[in-house]
All heavy atoms as an XYZ file, in Angstrom:
925
protein
N      -7.692      6.646     30.093
C      -7.115      6.114     28.869
C      -8.115      6.212     27.727
O      -7.761      6.514     26.611
C      -6.684      4.664     29.124
C      -5.949      4.045     27.974
S      -4.376      4.901     27.793
C      -3.546      3.817     26.734
N      -9.404      5.948     28.037
C     -10.424      6.029     26.993
C     -10.583      7.458     26.498
O     -10.820      7.686     25.321
C     -11.754      5.484     27.504
C     -11.775      3.980     27.651
C     -13.118      3.481     28.094
C     -13.080      1.967     28.287
N     -14.360      1.440     28.715
N     -10.440      8.438     27.421
C     -10.535      9.838     27.019
C      -9.413     10.195     26.047
O      -9.633     10.895     25.070
C     -10.461     10.753     28.232
C     -11.745     10.962     28.933
C     -11.568     12.010     30.016
C     -12.885     12.340     30.656
N     -12.742     13.337     31.715
N      -8.217      9.710     26.340
C      -7.080      9.987     25.470
C      -7.326      9.377     24.100
O      -7.103     10.019     23.074
C      -5.768      9.451     26.095
C      -4.624      9.564     25.108
C      -5.461     10.206     27.366
N      -7.793      8.137     24.058
C      -8.062      7.477     22.781
C      -9.151      8.199     22.016
O      -9.062      8.381     20.799
C      -8.446      6.022     23.013
N     -10.197      8.636     22.701
C     -11.286      9.355     22.037
C     -10.801     10.690     21.496
O     -11.126     11.078     20.378
C     -12.444      9.563     22.997
N     -10.013     11.407     22.291
C      -9.461     12.685     21.841
C      -8.553     12.491     20.646
O      -8.615     13.239     19.671
C      -8.683     13.362     22.985
O      -9.558     13.482     24.099
C      -8.185     14.724     22.573
N      -7.707     11.488     20.697
C      -6.815     11.189     19.583
C      -7.621     10.835     18.343
O      -7.301     11.270     17.241
C      -5.858     10.057     19.964
C      -4.854      9.751     18.905
C      -3.820     10.622     18.636
C      -4.943      8.584     18.161
C      -2.892     10.351     17.657
C      -4.018      8.301     17.177
C      -3.000      9.183     16.925
N      -8.678     10.061     18.517
C      -9.528      9.687     17.387
C     -10.182     10.899     16.752
O     -10.262     11.007     15.536
N     -10.654     11.844     17.576
C     -11.251     13.069     17.041
C     -10.216     13.909     16.314
O     -10.512     14.514     15.290
C     -11.903     13.877     18.159
C     -13.167     13.266     18.763
C     -13.640     14.091     19.951
C     -14.262     13.157     17.722
N      -8.997     13.931     16.837
C      -7.937     14.678     16.166
C      -7.644     14.070     14.808
O      -7.416     14.789     13.835
C      -6.678     14.700     17.026
N      -7.662     12.771     14.722
C      -7.434     12.121     13.433
C      -8.562     12.415     12.456
O      -8.319     12.586     11.267
C      -7.293     10.608     13.610
C      -5.976     10.123     14.172
C      -5.995      8.607     14.320
C      -4.825     10.528     13.287
N      -9.792     12.473     12.939
C     -10.917     12.786     12.060
C     -10.762     14.162     11.431
O     -11.149     14.373     10.289
C     -12.231     12.711     12.826
C     -12.764     11.319     13.097
C     -14.031     11.396     13.941
C     -13.040     10.580     11.813
N     -10.198     15.085     12.159
C     -10.012     16.430     11.626
C      -9.072     16.428     10.432
O      -9.188     17.246      9.532
C      -9.469     17.351     12.718
N      -8.139     15.492     10.411
C      -7.173     15.412      9.329
C      -7.481     14.284      8.359
O      -6.698     14.001      7.480
C      -5.761     15.198      9.896
C      -5.302     16.336     10.743
C      -5.265     16.219     12.121
C      -4.935     17.537     10.172
C      -4.849     17.268     12.912
C      -4.522     18.597     10.955
C      -4.478     18.470     12.326
N      -8.616     13.638      8.467
C      -8.889     12.434      7.699
C      -8.871     12.607      6.191
O      -8.445     11.699      5.503
C     -10.203     11.783      8.140
O     -11.281     12.645      7.884
N      -9.288     13.718      5.583
C      -9.216     13.788      4.126
C      -7.800     13.622      3.609
O      -7.569     12.900      2.653
C      -9.770     15.170      3.802
C     -10.652     15.502      4.956
C      -9.992     14.848      6.144
N      -6.819     14.258      4.247
C      -5.445     14.119      3.790
C      -4.905     12.733      4.083
O      -4.205     12.145      3.275
C      -4.563     15.170      4.467
N      -5.230     12.197      5.248
C      -4.735     10.879      5.620
C      -5.363      9.794      4.752
O      -4.697      8.891      4.293
C      -4.994     10.612      7.118
C      -4.649      9.190      7.486
C      -4.188     11.572      7.970
N      -6.663      9.905      4.504
C      -7.357      8.881      3.733
C      -6.810      8.793      2.320
O      -6.768      7.726      1.727
C      -8.848      9.171      3.704
N      -6.374      9.901      1.773
C      -5.850      9.894      0.416
C      -4.503      9.184      0.346
O      -4.227      8.473     -0.587
C      -5.706     11.327     -0.091
C      -5.196     11.408     -1.486
C      -5.993     11.066     -2.554
C      -3.898     11.815     -1.736
C      -5.531     11.131     -3.839
C      -3.427     11.882     -3.021
C      -4.246     11.544     -4.073
N      -3.671      9.373      1.386
C      -2.307      8.876      1.329
C      -2.128      7.482      1.930
O      -1.281      6.739      1.492
C      -1.374      9.849      2.051
N      -2.910      7.126      2.916
C      -2.675      5.868      3.631
C      -3.107      4.666      2.800
O      -4.235      4.610      2.329
C      -3.424      5.875      4.945
N      -2.218      3.704      2.603
C      -2.608      2.506      1.870
C      -3.541      1.646      2.710
O      -3.338      1.496      3.905
C      -1.281      1.790      1.611
C      -0.375      2.272      2.684
C      -0.823      3.676      3.022
N      -4.562      1.109      2.089
C      -5.519      0.274      2.810
C      -5.005     -1.139      3.024
O      -5.333     -1.784      3.995
C      -6.848      0.203      2.056
C      -7.590      1.521      2.110
O      -7.351      2.297      3.042
O      -8.391      1.769      1.204
N      -4.234     -1.632      2.087
C      -3.776     -3.013      2.176
C      -2.265     -3.079      1.961
O      -1.786     -3.047      0.840
C      -4.483     -3.876      1.133
C      -5.964     -3.984      1.393
C      -6.684     -4.789      0.346
O      -6.662     -4.391     -0.824
O      -7.270     -5.817      0.726
N      -1.540     -3.111      3.060
C      -0.096     -3.279      3.009
C       0.174     -4.770      3.086
O      -0.303     -5.443      3.989
C       0.597     -2.540      4.173
C       2.070     -2.846      4.203
C       0.340     -1.046      4.068
N       0.930     -5.295      2.138
C       1.202     -6.723      2.099
C       2.386     -7.025      2.994
O       3.438     -6.410      2.886
C       1.493     -7.176      0.645
C       1.813     -8.650      0.599
C       0.302     -6.854     -0.248
N       2.210     -7.984      3.906
C       3.297     -8.368      4.803
C       3.795     -9.785      4.556
O       4.948    -10.085      4.736
C       2.912     -8.199      6.285
C       2.723     -6.746      6.626
C       1.700     -8.990      6.648
N       2.970    -10.690      4.169
C       3.280    -12.063      3.769
C       4.140    -12.850      4.741
O       4.727    -13.842      4.379
C       3.936    -12.096      2.365
C       3.946    -13.502      1.806
C       3.217    -11.207      1.391
N       4.256    -12.440      5.957
C       4.970    -13.235      6.941
C       6.468    -13.322      6.733
O       7.105    -14.256      7.177
N       7.047    -12.353      6.039
C       8.499    -12.314      5.857
C       9.035    -11.126      6.632
O       8.292    -10.203      6.953
C       8.902    -12.178      4.362
C       8.420    -13.357      3.572
C       8.395    -10.898      3.762
N      10.325    -11.125      6.939
C      10.887     -9.949      7.609
C      10.630     -8.696      6.769
O      10.624     -8.748      5.550
C      12.386    -10.255      7.684
C      12.475    -11.736      7.574
C      11.312    -12.174      6.731
N      10.392     -7.581      7.423
C      10.031     -6.342      6.736
C      11.101     -5.867      5.766
O      10.830     -5.035      4.923
C       9.748     -5.255      7.773
C       9.309     -3.961      7.125
O       8.463     -4.021      6.217
O       9.822     -2.904      7.513
N      12.282     -6.399      5.822
C      13.366     -5.924      4.981
C      13.086     -5.947      3.504
O      13.685     -5.200      2.751
N      12.164     -6.786      3.058
C      11.956     -6.905      1.622
C      10.670     -6.264      1.126
O      10.558     -5.991     -0.059
C      11.978     -8.375      1.210
C      13.273     -9.043      1.533
N      14.472     -8.646      0.998
C      13.562    -10.057      2.366
C      15.448     -9.403      1.475
N      14.919    -10.261      2.324
N       9.695     -6.029      1.995
C       8.422     -5.474      1.539
C       8.129     -4.081      2.087
O       7.104     -3.508      1.762
C       7.271     -6.424      1.888
C       7.310     -7.754      1.149
C       6.182     -8.659      1.619
C       7.217     -7.543     -0.350
N       8.984     -3.523      2.903
C       8.864     -2.160      3.428
C       7.521     -1.902      4.103
O       7.028     -0.782      4.106
C       9.116     -1.133      2.317
N       6.919     -2.928      4.680
C       5.611     -2.770      5.318
C       5.673     -1.768      6.471
O       4.767     -0.947      6.625
C       5.093     -4.118      5.804
N       6.713     -1.816      7.259
C       6.842     -0.884      8.384
C       6.888      0.564      7.929
O       6.238      1.426      8.517
N       7.638      0.833      6.868
C       7.726      2.198      6.341
C       6.378      2.655      5.789
O       5.978      3.808      5.974
C       8.800      2.282      5.257
N       5.648      1.760      5.138
C       4.337      2.117      4.593
C       3.340      2.420      5.697
O       2.620      3.415      5.640
C       3.800      0.992      3.708
C       4.472      0.854      2.348
C       4.049     -0.440      1.677
C       4.151      2.046      1.469
N       3.291      1.567      6.705
C       2.343      1.757      7.801
C       2.640      3.049      8.557
O       1.722      3.755      8.963
C       2.345      0.535      8.746
C       1.565      0.801     10.017
C       1.789     -0.681      8.019
N       3.910      3.396      8.690
C       4.269      4.622      9.400
C       4.156      5.868      8.524
O       4.339      6.980      9.010
C       5.684      4.514      9.974
O       6.638      4.539      8.924
N       3.853      5.692      7.238
C       3.683      6.838      6.345
C       4.952      7.350      5.716
O       4.957      8.406      5.096
N       6.037      6.612      5.833
C       7.306      7.007      5.217
C       7.361      6.434      3.797
O       8.099      5.502      3.497
C       8.477      6.506      6.061
C       9.805      7.092      5.628
O       9.834      7.848      4.631
O      10.819      6.791      6.284
N       6.553      7.008      2.909
C       6.376      6.468      1.560
C       7.630      6.574      0.705
O       7.918      5.684     -0.082
C       5.195      7.156      0.876
C       3.933      7.037      1.678
C       3.315      8.169      2.214
C       3.363      5.799      1.942
C       2.166      8.059      2.967
C       2.211      5.689      2.701
C       1.624      6.814      3.204
O       0.492      6.704      3.962
N       8.391      7.654      0.863
C       9.608      7.817      0.074
C      10.619      6.722      0.419
O      11.249      6.141     -0.471
C      10.207      9.202      0.295
N      10.758      6.440      1.698
C      11.689      5.383      2.129
C      11.213      4.017      1.623
O      12.013      3.209      1.151
C      11.819      5.380      3.651
C      12.764      4.348      4.170
N      14.120      4.418      3.982
C      12.537      3.191      4.842
C      14.691      3.358      4.529
N      13.745      2.599      5.059
N       9.907      3.785      1.707
C       9.355      2.515      1.217
C       9.613      2.365     -0.277
O      10.041      1.303     -0.741
C       7.862      2.440      1.515
N       9.351      3.424     -1.038
C       9.576      3.361     -2.489
C      11.037      3.107     -2.805
O      11.359      2.288     -3.679
C       9.109      4.653     -3.152
N      11.918      3.763     -2.084
C      13.356      3.579     -2.305
C      13.749      2.118     -2.095
O      14.511      1.559     -2.884
C      14.138      4.486     -1.351
C      15.631      4.371     -1.476
C      16.342      5.246     -0.453
O      15.750      5.707      0.525
N      17.619      5.459     -0.667
N      13.205      1.496     -1.064
C      13.532      0.091     -0.785
C      12.900     -0.850     -1.801
O      13.493     -1.860     -2.172
C      13.074     -0.278      0.621
C      13.933      0.408      1.678
C      13.449      0.181      3.064
N      13.552     -1.214      3.444
C      13.112     -1.682      4.600
N      12.546     -0.865      5.462
N      13.224     -2.949      4.886
N      11.693     -0.534     -2.259
C      10.972     -1.434     -3.157
C      11.354     -1.271     -4.624
O      11.116     -2.159     -5.432
C       9.465     -1.221     -2.987
C       8.930     -1.637     -1.621
C       7.542     -1.062     -1.385
C       8.928     -3.147     -1.478
N      11.941     -0.137     -4.976
C      12.365      0.078     -6.365
C      13.576     -0.770     -6.732
O      13.796     -1.054     -7.903
C      12.670      1.558     -6.604
C      11.436      2.407     -6.667
C      11.727      3.895     -6.657
O      12.826      4.319     -6.243
O      10.830      4.645     -7.067
N      14.358     -1.163     -5.748
C      15.511     -2.022     -5.997
C      14.972     -3.421     -6.278
O      14.393     -4.061     -5.403
C      16.477     -2.046     -4.788
C      17.612     -3.010     -5.028
C      16.982     -0.647     -4.505
N      15.144     -3.872     -7.506
C      14.562     -5.145     -7.914
C      15.623     -6.234     -7.840
O      16.594     -6.221     -8.594
C      13.997     -5.058     -9.351
C      13.357     -6.367     -9.740
C      13.005     -3.927     -9.456
N      15.402     -7.155     -6.917
C      16.259     -8.339     -6.856
C      15.824     -9.274     -7.981
O      14.646     -9.289     -8.353
C      16.108     -9.032     -5.505
C      16.517     -8.173     -4.327
C      16.365     -8.918     -2.991
N      15.332     -9.931     -2.943
C      14.080     -9.723     -2.528
N      13.702     -8.537     -2.141
N      13.216    -10.718     -2.505
N      16.722    -10.058     -8.523
C      16.346    -10.953     -9.627
C      15.185    -11.889     -9.295
O      14.366    -12.173    -10.153
C      17.621    -11.762     -9.886
C      18.724    -10.904     -9.372
C      18.142    -10.124     -8.223
N      15.082    -12.313     -8.045
C      14.011    -13.231     -7.673
C      12.702    -12.513     -7.353
O      11.695    -13.154     -7.075
C      14.434    -14.079     -6.475
C      14.730    -13.251     -5.231
O      15.105    -12.080     -5.373
O      14.578    -13.784     -4.130
N      12.680    -11.168     -7.409
C      11.480    -10.430     -7.025
C      10.962     -9.494     -8.119
O      10.101     -8.680     -7.867
C      11.754     -9.622     -5.767
N      11.454     -9.637     -9.324
C      11.041     -8.729    -10.398
C       9.536     -8.785    -10.626
O       8.896     -7.758    -10.854
C      11.791     -9.063    -11.677
N       8.944     -9.962    -10.580
C       7.512    -10.144    -10.808
C       6.766    -10.472     -9.530
O       5.684    -11.037     -9.590
C       7.283    -11.276    -11.814
C       6.958    -10.742    -13.177
O       6.712     -9.570    -13.357
N       6.965    -11.633    -14.150
N       7.315    -10.126     -8.384
C       6.689    -10.432     -7.103
C       5.493     -9.505     -6.889
O       5.660     -8.285     -6.739
C       7.706    -10.259     -5.981
C       7.136    -10.524     -4.602
O       5.995    -11.020     -4.509
O       7.838    -10.236     -3.618
N       4.265    -10.048     -6.886
C       3.100     -9.175     -6.749
C       3.068     -8.438     -5.413
O       2.581     -7.301     -5.358
C       1.908    -10.123     -6.892
C       2.448    -11.480     -6.617
C       3.885    -11.455     -7.007
N       3.588     -9.013     -4.354
C       3.603     -8.332     -3.051
C       4.472     -7.075     -3.125
O       4.079     -6.003     -2.651
C       4.112     -9.277     -1.970
N       5.639     -7.192     -3.724
C       6.532     -6.033     -3.882
C       5.865     -4.972     -4.741
O       5.878     -3.785     -4.419
C       7.858     -6.457     -4.505
C       8.861     -5.303     -4.658
C      10.080     -5.700     -5.476
N       9.774     -5.872     -6.879
C       9.696     -4.868     -7.773
N       9.889     -3.626     -7.385
N       9.435     -5.104     -9.035
N       5.237     -5.391     -5.834
C       4.616     -4.454     -6.755
C       3.425     -3.723     -6.102
O       3.250     -2.523     -6.294
C       4.171     -5.176     -8.016
C       5.317     -5.698     -8.889
C       4.800     -6.689     -9.923
C       6.054     -4.537     -9.550
N       2.629     -4.447     -5.329
C       1.490     -3.813     -4.648
C       1.990     -2.791     -3.629
O       1.490     -1.662     -3.570
C       0.595     -4.876     -3.984
C      -0.138     -5.686     -5.062
C      -0.389     -4.232     -3.004
C      -0.788     -6.953     -4.559
N       2.980     -3.161     -2.834
C       3.500     -2.219     -1.850
C       4.191     -1.037     -2.522
O       4.124      0.088     -2.031
C       4.426     -2.917     -0.862
C       3.654     -3.638      0.219
O       2.433     -3.635      0.237
N       4.358     -4.286      1.115
N       4.841     -1.274     -3.668
C       5.444     -0.173     -4.413
C       4.342      0.777     -4.893
O       4.485      1.992     -4.803
C       6.257     -0.717     -5.592
C       6.988      0.317     -6.447
C       7.965      1.135     -5.608
C       7.715     -0.383     -7.588
N       3.250      0.217     -5.383
C       2.113      1.052     -5.767
C       1.573      1.838     -4.591
O       1.226      3.021     -4.714
N       1.497      1.212     -3.415
C       1.045      1.909     -2.206
C       1.979      3.070     -1.872
O       1.530      4.147     -1.494
C       0.972      0.950     -1.021
C      -0.167     -0.039     -1.125
O      -1.139      0.185     -1.842
N      -0.042     -1.144     -0.425
N       3.287      2.836     -2.014
C       4.257      3.898     -1.718
C       4.084      5.053     -2.702
O       4.055      6.225     -2.299
C       5.680      3.341     -1.783
N       3.971      4.751     -3.980
C       3.779      5.803     -4.984
C       2.480      6.568     -4.739
O       2.448      7.786     -4.843
C       3.778      5.218     -6.391
C       5.130      4.765     -6.895
C       5.227      3.690     -7.763
C       6.299      5.411     -6.529
C       6.459      3.270     -8.247
C       7.536      5.000     -7.004
C       7.608      3.929     -7.873
O       8.821      3.522     -8.352
N       1.404      5.846     -4.419
C       0.127      6.513     -4.151
C       0.250      7.432     -2.940
O      -0.273      8.548     -2.947
C      -0.975      5.479     -3.938
N       0.960      6.980     -1.916
C       1.162      7.801     -0.735
C       1.950      9.062     -1.019
O       1.771     10.083     -0.357
N       2.824      9.015     -2.034
C       3.615     10.182     -2.418
C       2.880     11.040     -3.452
O       3.395     12.068     -3.876
C       4.968      9.744     -2.981
C       5.831      9.050     -1.959
S       7.529      8.628     -2.468
C       7.415      8.161     -4.148
N       1.696     10.589     -3.894
C       0.944     11.350     -4.882
C       1.335     11.062     -6.318
O       0.903     11.755     -7.227
N       2.142     10.042     -6.548
C       2.568      9.668     -7.905
C       1.591      8.636     -8.467
O       1.875      7.439     -8.527
C       3.983      9.101     -7.874
C       5.027     10.088     -7.398
C       6.402      9.466     -7.404
C       7.464     10.465     -7.015
N       8.811      9.873     -7.072
N       0.418      9.119     -8.865
C      -0.670      8.221     -9.249
C      -0.382      7.428    -10.520
O      -0.774      6.268    -10.625
C      -1.972      8.997     -9.395
C      -2.404      9.663     -8.119
S      -2.450      8.486     -6.742
C      -2.469      9.578     -5.373
N       0.289      8.017    -11.469
C       0.607      7.298    -12.710
C       1.542      6.120    -12.413
O       1.336      5.013    -12.902
C       1.230      8.248    -13.726
C       1.429      7.651    -15.088
C       1.924      8.687    -16.078
C       2.092      8.058    -17.449
N       2.537      9.049    -18.436
N       2.551      6.354    -11.588
C       3.487      5.283    -11.216
C       2.779      4.235    -10.359
O       3.047      3.035    -10.504
C       4.683      5.874    -10.467
N       1.885      4.666     -9.466
C       1.127      3.723     -8.636
C       0.274      2.824     -9.512
O       0.246      1.604     -9.338
C       0.250      4.479     -7.637
N      -0.411      3.417    -10.474
C      -1.262      2.643    -11.384
C      -0.429      1.618    -12.161
O      -0.839      0.469    -12.321
C      -1.983      3.585    -12.357
C      -3.018      2.908    -13.209
C      -3.841      3.899    -14.025
N      -4.694      4.705    -13.153
C      -4.486      5.990    -12.834
N      -3.458      6.625    -13.335
N      -5.311      6.629    -12.037
N       0.757      2.012    -12.603
C       1.626      1.094    -13.343
C       2.067     -0.080    -12.458
O       2.113     -1.225    -12.910
C       2.843      1.836    -13.896
N       2.386      0.191    -11.201
C       2.804     -0.873    -10.287
C       1.652     -1.830     -9.997
O       1.830     -3.050     -9.999
C       3.341     -0.280     -8.984
N       0.453     -1.287     -9.759
C      -0.713     -2.136     -9.510
C      -1.051     -2.973    -10.747
O      -1.408     -4.141    -10.644
C      -1.930     -1.304     -9.109
C      -1.814     -0.605     -7.780
C      -2.358      0.659     -7.606
C      -1.187     -1.195     -6.684
C      -2.293      1.317     -6.386
C      -1.110     -0.544     -5.470
C      -1.661      0.715     -5.329
O      -1.588      1.355     -4.116
N      -0.933     -2.358    -11.921
C      -1.220     -3.087    -13.158
C      -0.229     -4.236    -13.339
O      -0.612     -5.346    -13.711
C      -1.156     -2.140    -14.353
C      -1.536     -2.782    -15.660
C      -1.540     -1.770    -16.793
C      -1.923     -2.440    -18.092
N      -1.946     -1.473    -19.207
N       1.040     -3.982    -13.059
C       2.044     -5.048    -13.148
C       1.726     -6.169    -12.163
O       1.891     -7.354    -12.482
C       3.438     -4.476    -12.877
N       1.238     -5.809    -10.970
C       0.878     -6.826     -9.977
C      -0.309     -7.653    -10.448
O      -0.381     -8.856    -10.191
C       0.555     -6.164     -8.635
N      -1.240     -7.023    -11.146
C      -2.409     -7.763    -11.660
C      -2.006     -8.810    -12.678
O      -2.666     -9.833    -12.811
C      -3.408     -6.799    -12.287
C      -4.219     -6.045    -11.272
C      -5.301     -5.220    -11.900
N      -6.216     -6.047    -12.661
C      -6.995     -5.591    -13.619
N      -6.956     -4.318    -13.951
N      -7.818     -6.394    -14.253
N      -0.934     -8.556    -13.418
C      -0.511     -9.494    -14.447
C       0.649    -10.385    -14.018
O       1.099    -11.226    -14.777
C      -0.174     -8.740    -15.742
C      -1.395     -8.127    -16.355
C      -1.647     -6.771    -16.241
C      -2.331     -8.921    -17.008
C      -2.795     -6.215    -16.782
C      -3.482     -8.375    -17.561
C      -3.712     -7.013    -17.445
N       1.109    -10.204    -12.786
C       2.138    -11.083    -12.221
C       1.479    -12.404    -11.824
O       0.250    -12.483    -11.732
C       2.786    -10.414    -11.008
N       2.268    -13.429    -11.579
C       1.675    -14.700    -11.126
C       0.815    -14.478     -9.885
O       1.215    -13.770     -8.964
C       2.894    -15.570    -10.807
C       4.003    -14.985    -11.613
C       3.719    -13.511    -11.698
N      -0.381    -15.053     -9.892
C      -1.309    -14.883     -8.777
C      -0.784    -15.602     -7.546
O      -0.322    -16.739     -7.624
C      -2.690    -15.421     -9.154
C      -3.775    -14.967     -8.206
O      -3.551    -13.997     -7.461
O      -4.855    -15.585     -8.213
N      -0.858    -14.928     -6.413
C      -0.395    -15.486     -5.138
C      -1.405    -15.163     -4.057
O      -2.091    -14.145     -4.120
C       0.942    -14.868     -4.728
O       1.922    -15.097     -5.688
N      -1.466    -16.003     -3.046
C      -2.259    -15.711     -1.864
C      -1.370    -14.889     -0.938
O      -0.291    -15.338     -0.548
C      -2.715    -17.000     -1.177
C      -3.626    -16.817      0.017
C      -4.946    -16.169     -0.414
C      -3.895    -18.150      0.678
N      -1.819    -13.673     -0.610
C      -1.014    -12.765      0.196
C      -1.705    -12.473      1.516
O      -2.925    -12.489      1.604
C      -0.784    -11.447     -0.562
C      -0.102    -11.557     -1.917
C      -0.004    -10.175     -2.561
C       1.273    -12.185     -1.792
N      -0.901    -12.169      2.515
C      -1.398    -11.770      3.829
C      -1.136    -10.283      3.972
O      -0.012     -9.816      3.781
C      -0.685    -12.550      4.956
C      -1.175    -12.083      6.319
C      -0.883    -14.038      4.785
N      -2.185     -9.539      4.306
C      -2.043     -8.099      4.480
C      -1.795     -7.765      5.947
O      -1.933     -8.626      6.819
C      -3.294     -7.365      3.956
O      -4.444     -7.876      4.619
C      -3.450     -7.548      2.453
N      -1.452     -6.524      6.201
C      -1.093     -6.108      7.561
C      -2.228     -6.300      8.553
O      -1.982     -6.479      9.738
C      -0.640     -4.647      7.553
N      -3.470     -6.299      8.073
C      -4.599     -6.502      8.985
C      -4.885     -7.982      9.227
O      -5.835     -8.339      9.909
C      -5.851     -5.792      8.481
C      -6.317     -6.294      7.117
O      -5.741     -7.263      6.583
O      -7.266     -5.702      6.582
N      -4.066     -8.880      8.663
C      -4.198    -10.312      8.890
C      -5.081    -11.034      7.894
O      -5.202    -12.258      7.954
N      -5.684    -10.313      6.976
C      -6.532    -10.950      5.965
C      -5.694    -11.570      4.865
O      -4.603    -11.088      4.552
C      -7.504     -9.926      5.355
C      -8.553     -9.483      6.339
O      -9.018    -10.272      7.148
N      -8.919     -8.218      6.278
N      -6.211    -12.631      4.273
C      -5.570    -13.268      3.124
C      -6.412    -12.984      1.892
O      -7.642    -12.991      1.959
C      -5.480    -14.775      3.325
C      -4.562    -15.190      4.442
C      -4.487    -16.703      4.587
O      -5.217    -17.416      3.875
O      -3.705    -17.162      5.416
N      -5.747    -12.737      0.782
C      -6.463    -12.451     -0.455
C      -5.550    -12.722     -1.633
O      -4.329    -12.747     -1.507
C      -6.918    -10.995     -0.463
O      -7.824    -10.751     -1.506
N      -6.163    -12.897     -2.786
C      -5.433    -13.071     -4.030
C      -4.686    -11.782     -4.359
O      -5.223    -10.684     -4.211
C      -6.420    -13.405     -5.157
O      -5.878    -13.105     -6.412
N      -3.466    -11.905     -4.823
C      -2.692    -10.720     -5.190
C      -3.399     -9.929     -6.285
O      -3.379     -8.699     -6.283
C      -1.286    -11.112     -5.644
O      -1.334    -11.984     -6.759
N      -4.056    -10.619     -7.192
C      -4.772     -9.920     -8.267
C      -5.972     -9.149     -7.718
O      -6.261     -8.048     -8.181
C      -5.183    -10.907     -9.350
C      -3.966    -11.417    -10.096
C      -4.316    -12.342    -11.205
N      -3.082    -12.785    -11.849
C      -2.993    -13.855    -12.600
N      -4.065    -14.597    -12.823
N      -1.846    -14.180    -13.158
N      -6.663     -9.711     -6.722
C      -7.780     -9.003     -6.108
C      -7.298     -7.759     -5.362
O      -7.924     -6.702     -5.440
C      -8.550     -9.913     -5.149
C      -9.356    -10.980     -5.863
O      -9.599    -10.836     -7.084
O      -9.737    -11.972     -5.199
N      -6.196     -7.890     -4.634
C      -5.648     -6.744     -3.905
C      -5.251     -5.649     -4.889
O      -5.560     -4.476     -4.687
C      -4.442     -7.164     -3.034
C      -4.894     -8.101     -1.913
C      -3.750     -5.936     -2.443
C      -3.751     -8.741     -1.147
N      -4.581     -6.029     -5.971
C      -4.160     -5.042     -6.975
C      -5.376     -4.393     -7.638
O      -5.393     -3.178     -7.868
C      -3.267     -5.703     -8.014
N      -6.404     -5.176     -7.911
C      -7.620     -4.641     -8.534
C      -8.301     -3.627     -7.600
O      -8.723     -2.555     -8.033
C      -8.572     -5.789     -8.869
C      -9.740     -5.395     -9.743
C     -10.576     -6.589    -10.165
N      -9.784     -7.569    -10.891
C      -9.498     -8.812    -10.454
N      -9.967     -9.232     -9.303
N      -8.772     -9.633    -11.174
N      -8.393     -3.954     -6.318
C      -8.998     -3.026     -5.361
C      -8.173     -1.742     -5.253
O      -8.716     -0.636     -5.163
C      -9.149     -3.682     -3.990
C     -10.259     -4.717     -3.926
C     -10.563     -5.147     -2.506
N      -9.448     -5.753     -1.801
C      -9.200     -7.064     -1.763
N      -9.985     -7.912     -2.391
N      -8.177     -7.520     -1.071
N      -6.857     -1.888     -5.256
C      -5.974     -0.715     -5.165
C      -6.169      0.187     -6.380
O      -6.247      1.417     -6.238
C      -4.523     -1.159     -5.041
N      -6.272     -0.393     -7.561
C      -6.510      0.412     -8.767
C      -7.865      1.100     -8.684
O      -8.011      2.253     -9.097
C      -6.412     -0.457    -10.014
C      -4.977     -0.842    -10.336
S      -4.830     -1.789    -11.855
C      -5.003     -0.471    -13.056
N      -8.851      0.418     -8.124
C     -10.168      1.020     -7.950
C     -10.130      2.221     -7.022
O     -10.812      3.226     -7.254
N      -9.314      2.146     -5.967
C      -9.171      3.290     -5.064
C      -8.535      4.471     -5.784
O      -8.915      5.616     -5.559
C      -8.354      2.913     -3.829
C      -9.128      2.072     -2.834
C      -8.383      1.914     -1.524
N      -7.065      1.337     -1.659
C      -6.807      0.034     -1.707
N      -7.791     -0.837     -1.643
N      -5.579     -0.407     -1.819
N      -7.568      4.196     -6.665
C      -6.947      5.285     -7.432
C      -7.979      5.946     -8.339
O      -8.032      7.164     -8.455
C      -5.786      4.765     -8.282
C      -4.506      4.387     -7.557
C      -3.468      3.913     -8.562
C      -3.962      5.547     -6.762
N      -8.795      5.136     -8.984
C      -9.833      5.670     -9.875
C     -10.829      6.501     -9.078
O     -11.256      7.563     -9.539
C     -10.562      4.533    -10.609
C      -9.658      3.724    -11.526
C      -8.980      4.553    -12.608
O      -9.622      5.467    -13.142
O      -7.820      4.266    -12.909
N     -11.191      6.045     -7.890
C     -12.132      6.793     -7.046
C     -11.526      8.134     -6.640
O     -12.222      9.151     -6.628
C     -12.512      5.975     -5.825
N     -10.243      8.155     -6.308
C      -9.582      9.399     -5.936
C      -9.547     10.369     -7.115
O      -9.752     11.559     -6.961
C      -8.152      9.135     -5.438
C      -8.092      8.436     -4.112
C      -8.657      9.273     -2.995
O      -8.649     10.494     -3.034
N      -9.186      8.623     -1.987
N      -9.310      9.826     -8.312
C      -9.266     10.669     -9.509
C     -10.649     11.261     -9.790
O     -10.784     12.418    -10.119
C      -8.777      9.851    -10.710
C      -8.689     10.662    -11.975
C      -7.649     11.551    -12.175
C      -9.678     10.548    -12.961
C      -7.571     12.315    -13.321
C      -9.602     11.309    -14.115
C      -8.559     12.183    -14.292
O      -8.487     12.938    -15.419
N     -11.686     10.445     -9.628
C     -13.049     10.891     -9.896
C     -13.515     11.958     -8.904
O     -14.345     12.799     -9.235
C     -14.010      9.714     -9.852
N     -12.957     11.930     -7.684
C     -13.352     12.887     -6.652
C     -12.767     14.272     -6.908
O     -13.184     15.244     -6.310
C     -12.929     12.391     -5.270
C     -13.740     11.209     -4.804
S     -13.123     10.451     -3.291
C     -13.040     11.819     -2.171
N     -11.807     14.398     -7.796
C     -11.166     15.700     -8.055
C     -12.051     16.597     -8.834
O     -12.828     16.420     -9.582
C      -9.855     15.505     -8.796
C      -8.832     14.854     -7.899
C      -7.560     14.712     -8.621
N      -6.592     14.088     -7.736
C      -5.351     13.865     -8.072
N      -4.913     14.194     -9.248
N      -4.525     13.312     -7.236
């Protein structure tokens, strides 16, 4: 089993530049069913499906920083950096919330959005 995991890990390293660019580092899950934040679609790399689900704005979620951060993650995964930046910026100015990410960490929504924007800037600078 360890050999399989090691081999799989090496295979992922071979593709890491493409994966690292597209994979969101912080998917917000917030302990709600995935139906509203598209966390499952983001983690699996189905960014178009995630964006489609997150673009539909319910009246109670227009300024939801979790939705906006995940929408930015979906756009970044699809290579739509301008739209991703706009979503992250909107999340930075939305009401601050304590969010739980897919890795179990808790952080301020504004901090998560700020880090996400920083990753976009780093990707732009690397070009």
